[in-house]
C-alpha positions in Angstrom: 24.5 2.7 -40.4 22.6 5.7 -39.8 23.0 7.3 -36.3 19.5 6.8 -35.3 20.0 2.8 -35.9 23.1 2.8 -33.5 21.1 4.7 -31.1 18.6 2.1 -31.0 21.2 -0.9 -30.9 22.9 1.1 -27.9 19.1 1.6 -26.2 18.5 -2.2 -26.9 21.7 -3.2 -25.2 20.7 -1.2 -22.1 17.6 -2.7 -21.9 18.9 -6.3 -22.5 21.2 -5.1 -19.2 18.2 -4.2 -17.4 16.4 -7.3 -18.0 18.9 -9.5 -16.9 19.5 -7.1 -13.7 15.4 -7.7 -13.4 15.6 -11.3 -13.6 18.6 -11.7 -11.3 16.6 -9.4 -8.5 13.3 -11.4 -9.2 15.4 -14.7 -8.7 17.0 -13.4 -5.4 13.6 -12.5 -3.9 11.9 -15.8 -4.9 14.7 -17.9 -3.5 14.3 -15.5 -0.1 10.4 -15.9 -0.3 10.8 -19.7 -0.6 13.2 -19.7 2.4 11.0 -17.6 4.3 7.8 -19.9 3.7 9.9 -22.8 4.7 10.7 -21.2 8.2 7.4 -20.0 8.7 6.2 -23.6 7.7 8.7 -25.2 10.1 7.7 -22.6 13.0 4.0 -24.0 12.7 5.3 -27.1 14.0 7.3 -25.6 17.2 6.2 -25.3 20.5 5.0 -21.9 21.3 6.7 -22.0 24.7 10.0 -23.0 23.1 13.1 -20.7 23.3 13.4 -18.4 20.2 16.1 -16.1 18.6 16.0 -14.4 15.7 19.1 -12.9 13.8 19.3 -9.3 13.7 22.9 -8.8 11.6 25.7 -11.1 13.1 23.8 -11.0 16.5 21.1 -13.5 17.7 18.4 -11.8 19.9 16.1 -13.7 21.9 12.6 -13.3 20.9 8.7 -14.9 21.3 7.0 -17.0 19.0 4.3 -14.6 18.0 6.7 -12.0 17.4 8.6 -14.5 15.4 5.8 -15.6 13.6 4.7 -11.9 12.8 7.8 -10.9 11.6 8.0 -14.0 9.1 4.2 -13.5 7.8 5.1 -9.8 7.3 8.6 -10.8 5.2 6.6 -13.2 3.1 3.7 -11.0 2.5 6.4 -8.5 1.4 8.6 -11.0 -0.7 5.5 -11.8 -2.6 4.6 -8.3 -3.2 8.3 -7.5 -4.3 8.3 -10.8 -6.6 5.0 -9.7 -8.3 6.5 -5.8 -8.8 9.6 -7.4 -10.4 7.8 -9.7 -12.5 5.5 -6.7 -13.9 8.7 -4.8 -14.4 10.5 -7.7 -16.3 7.2 -7.9 -18.5 7.5 -3.9 -19.2 11.0 -4.3 -20.1 10.3 -7.0 -22.5 7.8 -5.1 -24.2 10.3 -2.0 -24.6 12.8 -4.4 -25.8 10.4 -6.0 -28.4 9.0 -2.6 -29.5 12.5 -1.0 -30.0 13.9 -4.3 -31.9 10.8 -3.8 -34.2 11.5 -0.2 -34.7 15.2 -0.8 -35.7 14.3 -3.6 -37.6 11.9 -1.7 -39.8 14.5 1.5 -39.7 17.4 -1.1 -41.0 15.1 -2.5 -43.8 13.6 0.9 -44.9 17.5 2.3 -44.7 18.3 -0.7 -46.8 15.7 0.1 -49.6 16.6 3.6 -49.5 20.5 3.3 -49.8 20.5 1.8 -53.2 18.3 4.5 -54.5 20.9 7.5 -54.3 20.7 10.8 -52.6 17.0 10.7 -53.4 16.0 8.1 -51.0 17.1 9.6 -47.4 16.2 13.3 -48.6 12.6 11.9 -49.5 12.2 10.3 -45.8 13.1 13.6 -44.2 10.5 15.8 -46.0 
């Protein structure tokens, strides 16, 4: 196998790992988004005068309805943007993967055809 083909295979493996990481991040962001939307929906059914607390790390801190609602709305908005960004990144990685895979196939098909031709084949390709 030519060294260029080996490099392409390594790049494909790297892209595959990147794709898996992006997919995992996207799923985590989608889960957080769904949880935040559920909390926001539940908050709409709560009396605005009810005592409220928000979690900061491992501590609960008293807050008011408006702050809690605004914080959740902001979180939903930022998570929607994050999911969108990750989906675009996932598409870009997939396109890169497909392009690289095509290049590798072309290289291997070209290399397989040139191999049996003897020393003239590879020399002709480099000219």
